[in-house]
C-alpha positions as CSV (number, residue, x, y, z in Angstrom):
1,M,133.5,110.4,103.8
2,Q,132.5,110.7,100.0
3,N,131.3,113.9,98.5
4,F,127.6,114.2,98.4
5,T,124.5,116.3,97.6
6,L,121.5,116.2,99.8
7,H,118.1,117.2,98.9
8,T,115.3,117.4,101.4
9,T,112.8,119.6,99.8
10,T,109.6,117.9,100.8
11,E,107.7,119.8,103.6
12,V,106.3,117.3,106.0
13,V,103.2,117.9,108.1
14,F,103.2,115.4,110.8
15,G,100.7,114.5,113.6
16,R,97.2,113.9,114.5
17,D,94.2,115.5,112.7
18,I,96.3,117.1,110.0
19,E,94.0,116.1,107.3
20,K,92.0,119.5,107.7
21,N,95.3,121.3,106.6
22,V,95.5,119.6,103.2
23,G,93.3,122.2,101.1
24,P,94.6,125.4,102.8
25,K,98.2,124.2,102.1
26,L,97.6,123.1,98.5
27,K,95.8,126.3,97.9
28,E,98.8,128.2,99.4
29,L,101.0,126.3,96.8
30,G,98.9,127.5,93.9
31,A,96.5,124.5,93.4
32,S,93.1,125.2,91.8
33,R,92.2,121.9,90.2
34,V,93.1,118.7,91.9
35,L,93.5,115.0,90.9
36,V,92.9,112.9,94.0
37,H,94.6,109.7,93.5
38,F,94.1,106.5,95.6
39,G,94.0,102.8,95.6
40,G,91.3,100.5,96.6
41,G,88.4,101.3,98.8
42,S,90.0,101.4,102.1
43,V,90.4,105.3,102.2
44,K,86.8,105.5,101.6
45,R,85.6,103.0,104.1
46,N,87.5,104.5,106.8
47,G,86.5,108.0,105.9
48,L,90.0,109.4,105.1
49,L,89.1,110.4,101.5
50,D,85.9,112.1,102.7
51,K,88.2,114.3,105.2
52,V,90.7,115.1,102.7
53,E,88.1,116.1,100.1
54,Q,86.2,118.1,102.6
55,S,89.4,120.2,103.3
56,L,89.9,120.8,99.5
57,T,86.3,121.9,99.2
58,D,86.3,124.3,102.4
59,A,89.5,125.7,100.7
60,G,87.6,126.5,97.6
61,L,89.5,124.0,95.5
62,S,87.8,121.6,92.9
63,Y,88.9,118.1,92.3
64,I,88.3,114.9,90.5
65,E,89.1,111.3,91.6
66,L,91.1,108.5,90.0
67,G,91.2,105.2,92.3
68,G,92.3,101.8,91.6
69,V,96.1,102.0,92.2
70,S,97.3,98.2,92.9
71,P,100.5,97.2,94.6
72,N,103.3,97.2,92.0
73,P,101.6,100.4,90.3
74,K,100.8,99.8,86.8
75,L,102.0,101.9,83.9
76,S,98.4,101.5,82.2
77,L,96.5,103.4,85.2
78,V,99.3,106.1,85.3
79,R,98.6,106.5,81.4
80,E,94.9,106.6,82.2
81,G,95.6,109.2,84.8
82,I,97.7,111.5,82.3
83,A,95.0,111.5,79.8
84,L,92.4,112.4,82.5
85,A,94.5,115.1,84.2
86,E,95.1,116.7,80.6
87,K,91.4,116.6,79.7
88,E,90.4,118.0,83.2
89,N,93.1,120.7,83.3
90,V,94.5,119.4,86.5
91,D,97.3,121.6,88.0
92,F,98.0,119.6,91.2
93,I,98.1,115.9,92.0
94,L,97.2,114.7,95.6
95,A,98.2,111.1,96.4
96,V,96.1,109.5,99.3
97,G,97.5,106.1,100.2
98,G,100.9,104.3,100.3
99,G,103.9,104.0,98.2
100,S,102.2,102.5,95.2
101,V,99.7,105.4,95.1
102,L,102.4,107.9,95.5
103,D,104.7,106.4,92.6
104,S,101.6,106.3,90.4
105,A,101.0,110.0,91.1
106,K,104.7,110.8,90.4
107,G,104.3,108.9,87.1
108,I,101.1,111.0,86.4
109,G,102.7,114.2,87.2
110,M,105.8,113.8,85.2
111,G,103.9,112.6,82.2
112,V,101.4,115.6,82.2
113,A,104.5,118.0,82.6
114,T,106.7,116.7,80.1
115,G,104.4,115.5,77.5
116,R,106.2,112.1,77.4
117,D,105.2,108.5,78.4
118,P,106.8,107.7,81.8
119,W,108.1,104.4,80.5
120,E,110.4,106.5,78.1
121,F,112.2,107.5,81.3
122,A,112.1,104.1,83.0
123,S,113.3,102.1,80.0
124,T,116.3,104.5,79.2
125,G,117.4,105.6,82.6
126,T,116.8,109.2,81.8
127,A,115.0,111.5,84.2
128,P,112.2,114.1,84.0
129,D,113.2,117.7,84.2
130,K,109.7,118.9,85.5
131,T,106.5,117.5,87.0
132,L,102.9,118.7,88.1
133,P,103.2,119.4,91.9
134,V,102.5,116.3,93.9
135,A,101.4,115.9,97.5
136,S,100.3,113.1,99.7
137,V,98.5,112.0,102.5
138,L,100.3,108.9,103.7
139,T,98.5,105.6,104.8
140,L,101.3,103.2,105.1
141,A,104.9,103.4,106.5
142,A,107.0,101.5,104.1
143,S,108.5,102.9,100.8
144,G,109.5,106.5,101.9
145,S,108.1,107.7,98.6
146,E,106.5,110.6,100.4
147,T,109.8,112.3,100.7
148,S,112.1,110.4,98.1
149,N,113.3,111.0,94.7
150,S,112.2,107.6,93.6
151,C,109.3,106.3,91.6
152,V,108.8,102.5,90.5
153,L,106.4,101.5,87.9
154,T,105.5,98.1,86.5
155,N,104.7,97.7,82.7
156,E,102.3,94.9,82.4
157,E,102.9,94.5,78.7
158,N,106.3,93.0,79.1
159,M,106.3,92.1,82.8
160,E,109.1,94.7,83.6
161,K,109.3,96.7,86.9
162,R,111.7,99.7,86.6
163,G,112.6,102.9,88.6
164,I,112.7,106.7,87.6
165,T,115.1,108.6,89.7
166,S,114.8,112.5,89.6
167,Q,114.6,115.2,92.2
168,T,111.5,116.4,90.6
169,N,109.8,113.4,91.9
170,R,109.9,114.5,95.5
171,P,106.4,115.5,96.7
172,C,106.1,119.3,97.6
173,V,104.3,118.5,100.8
174,S,103.5,115.3,102.6
175,F,101.0,114.8,105.5
176,L,101.8,112.1,107.9
177,N,99.1,111.2,110.6
178,P,100.3,107.8,112.1
179,E,96.7,107.1,113.1
180,N,96.0,106.5,109.3
181,T,98.2,103.3,109.7
182,Y,96.2,101.7,112.5
183,T,94.2,99.6,110.2
184,V,97.1,98.3,108.2
185,S,97.3,94.4,108.4
186,K,100.1,92.7,110.4
187,F,101.5,91.5,107.1
188,Q,101.6,94.9,105.4
189,T,102.9,96.3,108.4
190,G,105.7,93.6,108.3
191,C,106.4,94.4,104.6
192,G,106.8,98.1,105.6
193,I,109.3,97.3,108.4
194,V,111.4,95.3,106.1
195,D,111.2,98.0,103.4
196,I,112.2,100.7,105.7
197,M,115.1,98.8,107.0
198,M,116.3,97.9,103.6
199,H,116.5,101.6,102.5
200,T,118.9,102.1,105.1
201,L,120.8,98.7,105.1
202,E,121.3,99.3,101.3
203,R,122.9,102.4,101.9
204,Y,125.1,101.2,105.0
205,L,126.3,98.1,103.4
206,T,128.2,99.4,100.6
207,P,132.1,99.3,99.8
208,G,134.3,102.3,100.1
209,D,134.8,105.1,102.9
210,G,131.9,106.0,104.9
211,S,131.2,108.5,107.9
212,D,130.6,107.6,111.6
213,I,127.8,110.1,111.9
214,T,126.0,108.5,108.7
215,D,126.7,105.1,110.3
216,R,125.4,106.1,113.7
217,L,122.3,107.7,112.2
218,A,121.6,104.5,110.1
219,E,122.3,102.2,113.0
220,G,119.7,104.3,115.4
221,L,117.2,104.0,112.6
222,L,117.5,100.3,112.3
223,I,117.3,99.8,116.1
224,A,114.2,102.2,116.4
225,V,112.3,100.5,113.6
226,R,113.1,97.0,115.1
227,D,111.9,97.9,118.3
228,A,108.7,99.9,117.0
229,G,108.0,97.1,114.5
230,R,107.8,94.5,117.1
231,V,105.2,96.9,119.2
232,A,103.1,97.7,116.1
233,I,102.7,94.1,115.0
234,E,101.5,93.1,118.6
235,N,99.5,96.4,119.2
236,P,98.5,98.0,115.9
237,C,97.1,101.1,117.5
238,D,100.1,102.0,119.5
239,Y,100.7,105.6,118.5
240,E,104.3,106.0,119.3
241,A,105.2,102.8,117.5
242,R,103.4,103.8,114.4
243,A,104.7,107.3,114.7
244,T,108.2,106.0,114.8
245,L,107.7,103.6,111.7
246,M,106.1,106.5,109.6
247,W,108.8,109.0,110.4
248,A,111.7,106.4,109.9
249,G,110.1,105.3,106.5
250,S,110.6,109.0,105.2
251,V,114.1,109.3,106.9
252,S,115.2,106.1,105.7
253,H,114.7,107.0,101.9
254,N,115.5,110.7,101.9
255,G,119.1,110.4,101.7
256,Y,120.2,111.1,105.3
257,T,121.1,107.5,106.2
258,G,123.5,107.3,103.3
259,C,125.3,110.7,103.0
260,G,128.9,110.1,102.3
261,R,128.5,106.6,101.0
262,A,127.9,105.3,97.5
263,S,124.8,102.9,97.3
264,T,123.7,100.8,94.3
265,F,120.6,98.9,96.0
266,P,121.2,95.5,94.6
267,V,118.8,93.8,96.6
268,H,116.1,95.8,95.3
269,K,117.0,95.4,91.8
270,L,116.8,91.6,92.3
271,E,113.6,92.0,94.2
272,H,111.9,94.1,91.5
273,E,112.4,91.0,89.2
274,L,110.4,88.7,91.7
275,S,107.3,91.0,91.9
276,A,107.4,91.9,88.2
277,F,107.5,87.9,87.5
278,H,104.8,87.3,90.1
279,D,102.6,90.5,90.6
280,E,101.1,89.0,94.1
281,I,104.4,89.2,95.7
282,A,104.6,92.2,98.0
283,H,107.8,94.2,97.6
284,G,108.7,93.9,101.5
285,A,108.1,90.1,101.2
286,G,110.5,89.8,98.3
287,L,113.1,91.8,100.2
288,S,112.8,89.7,103.5
289,V,113.6,86.7,101.5
290,L,116.5,88.0,99.4
291,F,118.4,90.2,101.8
292,P,120.0,87.4,104.1
293,A,120.9,85.4,101.0
294,W,122.5,88.4,99.3
295,A,124.3,89.3,102.5
296,L,125.5,85.8,103.1
297,Y,126.8,85.8,99.4
298,V,128.7,89.2,99.7
299,M,129.8,89.2,103.4
300,E,133.3,88.0,102.8
301,H,133.9,91.2,100.9
302,D,133.4,93.5,103.8
303,I,133.2,91.3,106.9
304,P,134.3,94.3,109.3
305,R,131.2,96.3,108.3
306,F,128.9,93.1,108.4
307,A,130.2,92.5,111.9
308,Q,129.8,96.1,113.1
309,L,126.2,96.0,112.0
310,A,125.7,92.6,113.7
311,N,127.1,94.0,117.0
312,R,125.7,97.5,117.1
313,V,122.2,96.9,115.8
314,F,121.6,93.2,116.9
315,G,123.7,92.9,119.7
316,V,125.9,90.1,118.6
317,E,129.1,89.8,120.7
318,M,132.0,90.8,118.6
319,D,134.4,87.9,117.9
320,F,137.7,89.8,117.4
321,V,139.4,86.5,116.4
322,H,137.0,85.4,114.0
323,P,134.7,88.5,112.9
324,E,133.2,86.4,110.3
325,R,131.4,84.5,112.7
326,T,129.8,87.9,114.2
327,A,129.0,89.0,110.8
328,R,127.3,85.8,109.8
329,E,125.4,85.6,112.9
330,G,124.0,89.1,112.5
331,I,122.6,88.1,109.2
332,L,121.0,85.2,110.7
333,T,119.7,87.2,113.5
334,M,118.0,89.7,111.1
335,K,116.7,86.6,109.3
336,R,115.1,85.4,112.4
337,F,113.7,88.8,113.0
338,F,111.8,88.9,109.6
339,A,110.4,85.6,110.4
340,E,109.3,86.8,113.8
341,I,107.2,89.6,112.4
342,G,105.6,87.2,109.9
343,M,107.8,87.8,106.8
344,P,108.7,85.0,104.4
345,V,112.4,84.1,104.3
346,R,112.4,81.4,101.7
347,M,111.8,81.5,98.0
348,E,109.1,78.8,98.1
349,Q,107.1,81.0,100.6
350,L,106.9,83.5,97.7
351,G,105.6,80.7,95.3
352,L,108.9,80.6,93.3
353,K,110.5,77.3,92.2
354,P,114.2,76.5,91.3
355,E,113.0,76.2,87.6
356,D,112.3,80.1,87.7
357,Y,115.7,81.0,88.9
358,E,117.4,81.4,85.6
359,T,114.8,83.4,84.0
360,L,114.5,85.8,87.1
361,A,118.4,86.0,86.9
362,N,118.4,86.8,83.1
363,N,115.6,89.5,83.7
364,A,117.7,91.2,86.4
365,V,120.7,91.4,84.2
366,K,118.7,92.6,81.2
367,T,116.9,95.3,83.1
368,V,120.3,96.9,84.4
369,R,122.1,96.1,81.2
370,G,124.9,94.2,82.6
371,P,125.9,92.6,85.9
372,V,123.9,94.1,89.0
373,K,126.4,96.3,90.8
374,S,127.2,95.1,94.4
375,Y,130.4,94.4,96.4
376,V,131.0,92.3,93.2
377,P,129.3,92.4,89.9
378,L,126.3,89.9,90.1
379,D,126.0,88.0,86.7
380,E,123.2,85.5,86.1
381,Q,125.3,82.7,87.9
382,A,125.8,84.8,91.0
383,I,122.2,85.7,91.1
384,V,121.1,82.1,90.7
385,S,123.5,81.3,93.9
386,I,121.8,83.9,95.7
387,F,118.4,82.5,94.9
388,K,119.6,79.1,96.2
389,L,121.0,80.5,99.4
390,A,117.1,81.8,99.9
391,E,115.7,78.4,99.7
């Protein structure tokens, strides 16, 4: 097991009818003027926003609203939020929505607190050292941003999508009510399932020494998400399935499933170029296309680990004479699972064509300032080969 440092500083309030606790908790944390940040009209139509804002009012807190967050959250709205928060003397940000809303809120928080444009951090790979407090009321089980140190923003001016990693990005408190995910579409539920699994898989499938306890935590989470995902796709109002997915989303990206292992998230880095290139590509959909192709490309560098995943998580019989067969079948089994829950598994399903591959590969290498780190460094040629495996 490698040395590691684990931060799990977010307070999680989980369960039914927890929205009434939002105002009292934020007041307890020192809030007085809150920016309520959200996406489209769904949180208004289903009444969630009203419940949250009533809780703020009952607690004696004032608030202003900023909606309009889109998938692949945009830097322009973050900048608008920073200006609004400064004008209105906001001292707390409350994200009501999914991962995109949370990431946008994190960008606003760091911008107000540091006085710097968030893209300075994204473009230089540096990290903010402070933020306005951020809280969340989650509506989508997917990104894990409600407890993670990650923030991903898209700059529409140059079509770049980059992450900002800092412990200051972790929300101080997140409210998780699985019932708030009942109305999520089957497609977005599927995208969330993939994203949750990938946050653990990209920690699990890395070179170097690991830890059996971390492996077992990761494998258990993957099995639980696979099984609950099938139930949630079939019955969107199954509370236990939705609860499993919502909690797994947080656990998968708060660090627990990667303790003692070094991770580089190569598939995420490749996917960010896809959804930056075509904004309509959902993050989870891009991951479901790229992960099996990446896995097939790098499998030979860690056959025992890929075979272990296939056997323990997907029930593929271990071939001790030819473990590469087990490893390969595990990857193909996961690809079939993605298709089963309605996720794309081919580049053409994302609207991408072979003539796009070289541009996407060049963008990926440019973004990370060199080959993408993986089992082997992925240069432009290697990335194009992965894209071809995803056809």
